[in-house]
Phi, psi and omega in degrees: 000135183285146176291141178292147179284165177301319181299317179296318180294321177296319178297317178295322178298317179303329179275002176097012182279103180289336177297326178296321177297319179299319179295316179296323178297313180297326184285322191238351185297324180295319180293318178298314181297315181297319179297313181294323182298329179298333183254327187271316176088333181259119181298325179295316179292323178296320177299319177296316180299313181299313178302314182295324179296316181286330173295318179295321177303317178293315182297327183261013188302328182282342180262009187260031181295330184267005180281112180260330180238099182299323179302315180296320180296316178295323177300314180297317179298317181293316178302314179296320179295322177296313179301317180298317180295317180294321175296318179299316179299320180297316179297316179298317179297315179297320180296315179297322177297317178298320179297317179297321178296323180293336181277355178283177181298336182288344182289134177267123181295146178299340180276351182294144182287152174288133178254178185301321182296325177295317180296314180297321178298317179294320179296313180299321178297318179296318179297318179299330183271359177292156173303150187310307183297317180296317179297316180297316180298313181299314182295320178297320182289311189271327183261334180253359178055039178271149177281167178299321180296318180294319179296315180301316180294316183292322182268355181059049175230169179284159178294329177296323177297317179297314180298318180299309183294324177295319179299312180296315181300316181292322177298315180298318180292324177297317178298318178299315180296322177299318179293316180297326181294339176295336184263354182275000000 
C-alpha cells in the first residue's frame, strides 16, 4: 500500500484526523529538529520548538488550503521559530545585564528615602503635563515673579482666568505633595 502524500495528509488533518498529524510528525520532525539544532544548540529547546511547530500546524490546519509544498512550509515555520528563540534569548540577555547593573553600587535600593531632587523632579514633571495655558500662567507667576495682573495683560486673558488657573495648579501640586510625603 502506498504512503499517503503530504497533500492527502493535510486534507485529512483539515477534517480533524489527528492520525494524519502523527504521520506528518513521524515524517518531518527529525528534519525540523536537526535544522533547529544547528542554530539553537540545546536539544531541550529544540524539542520544544519542534513540538510547538507541529501544534501550530494542527491549529492552523483549516487555513492551509494554499500550502502546496509542506516541506517549504515547515522550513519557514522552523526558520521563524529559530528567529523568535534567538530574539527571546537576546531580550533575556539584555534583561539579565540590566539586573546585574542594578546590583552595582550605582543602584538605588528600593528602601532608600526619597530626596529633594526626586520630589522636584516629580513636581516638574507634573507642571510639564499641565494644560498649556495653566502651565504658562503658573511658570510666569512662580518662576518669573509676575503678578496676576501682569500675567493677564501679557497673555491677553482676564485676571479671573489667571486666578482660576493658579488655584487649580496649586491644588494639584498640593495633592501631589501629599502623595509624595507618604514616601518620605
